[in-house]
C-alpha positions as a Markdown table, in Angstrom:
| # | Residue | x | y | z |
|---|---|---|---|---|
| 1 | Met | 0.0 | 0.0 | 0.0 |
| 2 | Thr | 1.3 | 3.4 | -1.0 |
| 3 | Arg | 2.2 | 5.6 | 2.0 |
| 4 | Gly | -0.2 | 8.4 | 2.6 |
| 5 | Leu | 1.0 | 12.0 | 2.6 |
| 6 | Thr | 0.4 | 14.0 | 5.7 |
| 7 | Ile | -1.4 | 17.3 | 5.4 |
| 8 | Gly | 1.9 | 19.1 | 5.9 |
| 9 | Glu | 3.6 | 17.1 | 3.2 |
| 10 | Phe | 0.7 | 17.5 | 0.8 |
| 11 | Ala | 0.7 | 21.3 | 1.5 |
| 12 | Glu | 4.4 | 21.4 | 0.6 |
| 13 | Leu | 3.9 | 19.5 | -2.6 |
| 14 | Thr | 1.0 | 21.5 | -3.8 |
| 15 | His | 2.2 | 24.9 | -2.5 |
| 16 | Leu | -1.1 | 25.3 | -0.6 |
| 17 | Ser | -1.3 | 26.1 | 3.0 |
| 18 | Val | -2.6 | 23.6 | 5.7 |
| 19 | Arg | -5.3 | 26.1 | 6.5 |
| 20 | Thr | -6.4 | 26.1 | 2.9 |
| 21 | Leu | -6.4 | 22.4 | 2.6 |
| 22 | Arg | -8.6 | 22.2 | 5.8 |
| 23 | Arg | -11.0 | 24.7 | 4.3 |
| 24 | Tyr | -11.2 | 22.7 | 1.1 |
| 25 | His | -12.0 | 19.6 | 3.2 |
| 26 | Glu | -14.6 | 21.3 | 5.2 |
| 27 | Ser | -16.4 | 22.7 | 2.1 |
| 28 | Gly | -16.3 | 19.3 | 0.4 |
| 29 | Leu | -14.1 | 20.4 | -2.4 |
| 30 | Leu | -11.2 | 18.1 | -1.6 |
| 31 | Glu | -11.6 | 15.4 | 1.0 |
| 32 | Pro | -8.5 | 13.6 | 2.3 |
| 33 | Asp | -7.9 | 10.0 | 1.1 |
| 34 | Arg | -8.4 | 9.0 | 4.7 |
| 35 | Val | -8.7 | 10.5 | 8.1 |
| 36 | Asp | -7.2 | 8.6 | 11.1 |
| 37 | Pro | -10.2 | 7.9 | 13.4 |
| 38 | Val | -8.0 | 8.1 | 16.6 |
| 39 | Ser | -5.7 | 11.1 | 15.9 |
| 40 | Gly | -7.9 | 12.9 | 13.3 |
| 41 | Tyr | -4.8 | 13.4 | 11.1 |
| 42 | Arg | -5.6 | 13.8 | 7.4 |
| 43 | Tyr | -3.7 | 11.8 | 4.7 |
| 44 | Tyr | -3.7 | 12.4 | 1.0 |
| 45 | Thr | -2.4 | 10.6 | -2.0 |
| 46 | Ser | -0.2 | 11.8 | -4.9 |
| 47 | Ala | -3.1 | 11.4 | -7.3 |
| 48 | Gln | -4.9 | 14.3 | -5.4 |
| 49 | Ile | -2.2 | 16.9 | -6.2 |
| 50 | Pro | -3.5 | 17.9 | -9.6 |
| 51 | Pro | -7.2 | 18.2 | -8.4 |
| 52 | Ala | -5.9 | 20.3 | -5.5 |
| 53 | Gln | -4.1 | 22.7 | -7.8 |
| 54 | Val | -7.0 | 23.0 | -10.2 |
| 55 | Ile | -9.2 | 24.0 | -7.2 |
| 56 | His | -6.7 | 26.5 | -6.1 |
| 57 | Arg | -6.5 | 28.1 | -9.6 |
| 58 | Leu | -10.4 | 28.2 | -9.9 |
| 59 | Arg | -10.7 | 29.9 | -6.5 |
| 60 | Glu | -8.0 | 32.4 | -7.5 |
| 61 | Leu | -10.3 | 33.3 | -10.3 |
| 62 | Asp | -13.2 | 33.7 | -7.8 |
| 63 | Val | -15.1 | 30.8 | -9.3 |
| 64 | Pro | -18.0 | 30.2 | -6.8 |
| 65 | Leu | -17.8 | 27.0 | -4.7 |
| 66 | Ala | -20.9 | 25.5 | -6.3 |
| 67 | Glu | -19.3 | 26.0 | -9.8 |
| 68 | Val | -16.0 | 24.5 | -8.6 |
| 69 | Arg | -17.9 | 21.4 | -7.5 |
| 70 | Gln | -19.7 | 21.2 | -10.9 |
| 71 | Ile | -16.4 | 21.6 | -12.8 |
| 72 | Leu | -14.8 | 18.8 | -10.8 |
| 73 | Ala | -17.8 | 16.6 | -11.2 |
| 74 | Thr | -18.0 | 17.0 | -15.0 |
| 75 | Pro | -16.3 | 14.0 | -16.7 |
| 76 | Asp | -16.2 | 15.5 | -20.2 |
| 77 | Ala | -13.2 | 17.7 | -20.8 |
| 78 | Gly | -15.0 | 19.9 | -23.3 |
| 79 | Glu | -17.8 | 20.6 | -20.9 |
| 80 | Arg | -15.3 | 21.5 | -18.1 |
| 81 | Ala | -13.6 | 23.8 | -20.5 |
| 82 | Glu | -16.8 | 25.6 | -21.4 |
| 83 | Leu | -17.8 | 26.0 | -17.7 |
| 84 | Val | -14.4 | 27.7 | -17.0 |
| 85 | Ser | -14.7 | 29.7 | -20.2 |
| 86 | Ala | -18.1 | 31.1 | -19.1 |
| 87 | His | -16.7 | 32.2 | -15.8 |
| 88 | Leu | -13.7 | 33.9 | -17.6 |
| 89 | Arg | -16.1 | 35.8 | -19.9 |
| 90 | Arg | -17.9 | 37.1 | -16.8 |
| 91 | Leu | -14.5 | 38.2 | -15.3 |
| 92 | Glu | -13.6 | 39.9 | -18.6 |
| 93 | Ala | -16.9 | 41.8 | -18.5 |
| 94 | Glu | -16.3 | 42.8 | -14.9 |
| 95 | Leu | -12.7 | 43.9 | -15.8 |
| 96 | Asp | -14.1 | 46.0 | -18.6 |
| 97 | Arg | -16.5 | 47.7 | -16.2 |
| 98 | Thr | -13.7 | 48.2 | -13.7 |
| 99 | Arg | -11.4 | 49.7 | -16.4 |
| 100 | Ser | -14.2 | 52.1 | -17.5 |
| 101 | Ala | -14.8 | 53.3 | -13.9 |
| 102 | Val | -11.1 | 53.9 | -13.3 |
| 103 | Ala | -10.7 | 55.8 | -16.6 |
| 104 | Ser | -13.8 | 58.0 | -15.7 |
| 105 | Leu | -12.5 | 58.7 | -12.1 |
| 106 | Arg | -9.1 | 59.7 | -13.4 |
| 107 | Gln | -10.7 | 62.2 | -15.8 |
| 108 | Leu | -13.1 | 63.5 | -13.2 |
| 109 | Leu | -10.3 | 64.0 | -10.6 |
| 110 | Ala | -7.9 | 65.6 | -13.1 |
| 111 | Pro | -8.1 | 69.4 | -13.8 |
| 112 | Ser | -10.8 | 69.7 | -16.5 |
| 113 | Pro | -10.1 | 72.1 | -19.4 |
| 114 | Ala | -13.0 | 73.8 | -21.1 |
| 115 | Pro | -14.3 | 71.5 | -23.8 |
| 116 | Glu | -13.9 | 72.6 | -27.4 |
| 117 | Val | -17.6 | 72.7 | -28.2 |
| 118 | Val | -18.9 | 74.1 | -31.5 |
| 119 | Leu | -22.5 | 74.8 | -32.6 |
| 120 | Arg | -23.3 | 73.4 | -36.1 |
| 121 | Ser | -26.3 | 73.2 | -38.3 |
| 122 | Glu | -26.9 | 69.8 | -39.9 |
| 123 | Pro | -29.2 | 69.6 | -43.0 |
| 124 | Ala | -31.7 | 66.8 | -43.5 |
| 125 | Arg | -30.3 | 63.7 | -45.1 |
| 126 | Thr | -31.4 | 60.1 | -45.8 |
| 127 | Val | -29.2 | 57.3 | -44.5 |
| 128 | Ala | -29.3 | 53.5 | -44.4 |
| 129 | Ala | -30.2 | 52.6 | -40.8 |
| 130 | Ile | -31.3 | 49.9 | -38.4 |
| 131 | Ser | -33.5 | 51.0 | -35.3 |
| 132 | Gly | -34.8 | 49.2 | -32.3 |
| 133 | Val | -35.8 | 49.5 | -28.7 |
| 134 | Val | -32.9 | 48.1 | -26.6 |
| 135 | Ala | -32.1 | 47.6 | -23.0 |
| 136 | His | -29.1 | 49.5 | -21.8 |
| 137 | Asp | -27.1 | 46.4 | -20.7 |
| 138 | Glu | -27.7 | 44.8 | -24.2 |
| 139 | Val | -26.9 | 47.8 | -26.3 |
| 140 | Leu | -23.3 | 46.8 | -27.1 |
| 141 | Val | -24.4 | 43.4 | -28.4 |
| 142 | Trp | -27.2 | 44.9 | -30.4 |
| 143 | Tyr | -24.9 | 47.5 | -31.8 |
| 144 | Ala | -22.3 | 45.0 | -32.9 |
| 145 | Asn | -25.0 | 42.9 | -34.7 |
| 146 | Ala | -26.7 | 45.8 | -36.2 |
| 147 | Thr | -23.6 | 47.4 | -37.6 |
| 148 | Ala | -22.4 | 44.0 | -39.1 |
| 149 | Glu | -25.8 | 43.8 | -40.9 |
| 150 | Leu | -25.6 | 47.4 | -42.0 |
| 151 | Asp | -22.1 | 47.0 | -43.4 |
| 152 | Ala | -23.2 | 43.9 | -45.4 |
| 153 | Ala | -26.3 | 45.7 | -46.7 |
| 154 | Val | -24.4 | 48.8 | -47.9 |
| 155 | Ala | -21.5 | 47.0 | -49.5 |
| 156 | Gly | -20.9 | 48.5 | -52.9 |
| 157 | His | -22.8 | 51.7 | -52.1 |
| 158 | Glu | -20.9 | 55.0 | -52.2 |
| 159 | Arg | -20.1 | 56.2 | -48.7 |
| 160 | Leu | -21.1 | 59.8 | -48.0 |
| 161 | Gly | -19.7 | 60.2 | -44.5 |
| 162 | Pro | -18.7 | 58.4 | -41.4 |
| 163 | Ala | -21.1 | 56.0 | -39.5 |
| 164 | Gly | -23.2 | 57.3 | -36.7 |
| 165 | Gly | -25.8 | 56.5 | -34.0 |
| 166 | His | -28.7 | 58.1 | -32.1 |
| 167 | Tyr | -29.4 | 57.1 | -28.6 |
| 168 | Ala | -32.7 | 58.2 | -27.0 |
| 169 | Asn | -32.6 | 59.7 | -23.4 |
| 170 | Glu | -34.8 | 56.9 | -22.2 |
| 171 | Leu | -32.0 | 54.5 | -22.8 |
| 172 | Phe | -30.1 | 56.1 | -19.9 |
| 173 | Ser | -32.9 | 57.4 | -17.7 |
| 174 | Asp | -35.1 | 54.3 | -17.9 |
| 175 | Gly | -32.6 | 51.6 | -18.8 |
| 176 | Arg | -34.4 | 50.9 | -22.1 |
| 177 | Gly | -35.1 | 53.1 | -25.1 |
| 178 | Pro | -34.9 | 53.6 | -29.0 |
| 179 | Val | -31.5 | 53.3 | -30.7 |
| 180 | Leu | -30.6 | 54.0 | -34.3 |
| 181 | Val | -27.4 | 53.2 | -36.1 |
| 182 | Tyr | -26.7 | 54.3 | -39.7 |
| 183 | Arg | -24.4 | 54.6 | -42.6 |
| 184 | Pro | -24.6 | 57.6 | -44.9 |
| 185 | Val | -24.6 | 56.1 | -48.4 |
| 186 | Ala | -25.8 | 56.9 | -51.9 |
| 187 | Asp | -29.1 | 55.2 | -52.6 |
| 188 | Pro | -29.8 | 53.7 | -49.2 |
| 189 | Pro | -30.9 | 50.1 | -49.6 |
| 190 | Glu | -33.9 | 48.3 | -48.0 |
| 191 | Arg | -32.7 | 44.9 | -46.9 |
| 192 | Gly | -33.5 | 42.8 | -43.9 |
| 193 | Arg | -33.7 | 45.2 | -40.9 |
| 194 | Val | -31.9 | 47.9 | -43.0 |
| 195 | Arg | -34.2 | 50.8 | -44.1 |
| 196 | Pro | -33.7 | 54.3 | -45.7 |
| 197 | Val | -34.3 | 56.7 | -42.9 |
| 198 | Glu | -34.5 | 60.5 | -43.1 |
| 199 | Leu | -32.6 | 62.3 | -40.4 |
| 200 | Pro | -34.2 | 65.8 | -39.9 |
| 201 | Ala | -32.3 | 69.1 | -40.1 |
| 202 | Val | -31.0 | 69.9 | -36.6 |
| 203 | Glu | -28.9 | 72.3 | -34.6 |
| 204 | Leu | -26.2 | 70.5 | -32.7 |
| 205 | Ala | -23.7 | 71.3 | -29.9 |
| 206 | Val | -20.7 | 69.2 | -30.8 |
| 207 | Val | -17.5 | 68.0 | -29.1 |
| 208 | Val | -14.9 | 65.4 | -30.0 |
| 209 | His | -14.1 | 62.5 | -27.6 |
| 210 | His | -10.5 | 61.3 | -27.9 |
| 211 | Gly | -9.6 | 57.7 | -27.3 |
| 212 | Pro | -11.7 | 54.6 | -26.3 |
| 213 | His | -15.1 | 54.9 | -24.8 |
| 214 | Asp | -14.0 | 54.0 | -21.2 |
| 215 | Asp | -14.5 | 57.6 | -20.0 |
| 216 | Ile | -16.9 | 58.9 | -22.7 |
| 217 | Asp | -19.4 | 59.7 | -20.0 |
| 218 | Val | -17.1 | 62.4 | -18.7 |
| 219 | Thr | -17.0 | 64.0 | -22.1 |
| 220 | Tyr | -20.8 | 63.9 | -22.3 |
| 221 | Gly | -21.0 | 65.5 | -18.8 |
| 222 | Arg | -18.7 | 68.3 | -19.9 |
| 223 | Leu | -20.7 | 68.8 | -23.1 |
| 224 | Gly | -23.9 | 69.0 | -21.1 |
| 225 | Ala | -22.4 | 71.5 | -18.7 |
| 226 | Trp | -21.3 | 73.7 | -21.6 |
| 227 | Val | -24.9 | 73.6 | -23.0 |
| 228 | Val | -26.4 | 74.7 | -19.8 |
| 229 | Glu | -23.8 | 77.5 | -19.3 |
| 230 | His | -24.5 | 78.9 | -22.7 |
| 231 | Ala | -28.3 | 79.1 | -22.2 |
| 232 | Leu | -29.2 | 76.2 | -24.4 |
| 233 | Ala | -31.5 | 73.3 | -23.9 |
| 234 | Leu | -31.3 | 69.7 | -25.1 |
| 235 | Asp | -33.8 | 68.8 | -27.7 |
| 236 | Gly | -33.5 | 65.1 | -28.7 |
| 237 | Pro | -31.4 | 62.0 | -28.6 |
| 238 | Val | -27.7 | 61.8 | -28.1 |
| 239 | Gln | -25.9 | 61.6 | -31.5 |
| 240 | Glu | -22.5 | 60.0 | -32.1 |
| 241 | Thr | -20.4 | 60.1 | -35.2 |
| 242 | Tyr | -17.6 | 57.6 | -35.4 |
| 243 | Leu | -14.8 | 59.6 | -37.1 |
| 244 | Val | -11.8 | 57.1 | -36.4 |
| 245 | Thr | -12.7 | 53.6 | -35.1 |
| 246 | Pro | -10.9 | 50.4 | -34.3 |
| 247 | Ser | -11.5 | 49.3 | -37.9 |
| 248 | Asp | -9.4 | 52.3 | -39.0 |
| 249 | Thr | -6.5 | 51.9 | -36.6 |
| 250 | Pro | -5.7 | 49.5 | -33.7 |
| 251 | Asp | -4.2 | 52.4 | -31.7 |
| 252 | Pro | -6.9 | 53.4 | -29.1 |
| 253 | Ala | -5.3 | 56.8 | -28.6 |
| 254 | Ala | -6.1 | 57.7 | -32.2 |
| 255 | Trp | -9.8 | 56.9 | -32.0 |
| 256 | Arg | -12.2 | 59.8 | -32.4 |
| 257 | Thr | -15.9 | 60.0 | -31.7 |
| 258 | Glu | -18.0 | 63.1 | -32.2 |
| 259 | Leu | -20.6 | 63.6 | -29.6 |
| 260 | Ala | -23.6 | 65.9 | -30.3 |
| 261 | Trp | -26.8 | 67.0 | -28.7 |
| 262 | Pro | -29.6 | 68.7 | -30.6 |
| 263 | Val | -30.1 | 72.1 | -28.9 |
| 264 | Phe | -32.2 | 75.2 | -29.0 |
| 265 | His | -31.7 | 78.6 | -27.5 |
| 266 | Leu | -33.6 | 79.4 | -24.2 |
| 267 | Ala | -35.6 | 82.6 | -24.1 |
| 268 | Pro | -33.9 | 85.4 | -22.0 |
């Protein structure tokens, strides 16, 4: 019979603390091969070293205990990999939210120069567009699918300007609202969800956001403050024009997004 490893020896071989191994035992994640009924000493086998290290890595990734048990109990390697991948995708989404919050805080805590806002009149124009009513937490997925469909529909049509999107106030205030993304092209087609849509003439307060969208809310806030300070009122959905995008350059510092709000002058 193979000699059992004491908990101290097992801890040394796995680089896990005795306290951690006891916690794994108590939670049912990794039970010793045997426990001496008289002394209560725990003994492990060398075959338990890989599972112990897997559990440790999963817990380092904050995988919940119930999911760790599910992963360990799943015999199929592909299913185990998918369970881990699903958690990694959640971590990546959380990391994106953290990165955005950090970027916004840095901008907010830094000295804020006056934004370079301009007032501009836009004439009416007809564009190829997809519209829908979207939940705020689903807008990025909706946008990716809609723009891919748009690009396929307008392939071969002459481009008349950069792509853009309109985002209704309800999307932010209520968590769900109308969204429209468009491509200005000659002879806008009608295909699938893509329709010709006439954008009305409008007066806009416009500012350019530099870089990725992690802190775009700060630029919007400064644009809104400028509008209020200049005795203007907002009159319609947020409008974004994508001047330089990831498809143009992989350098995030070079990305440029034009932010615009329809406005009108307040009476004195």
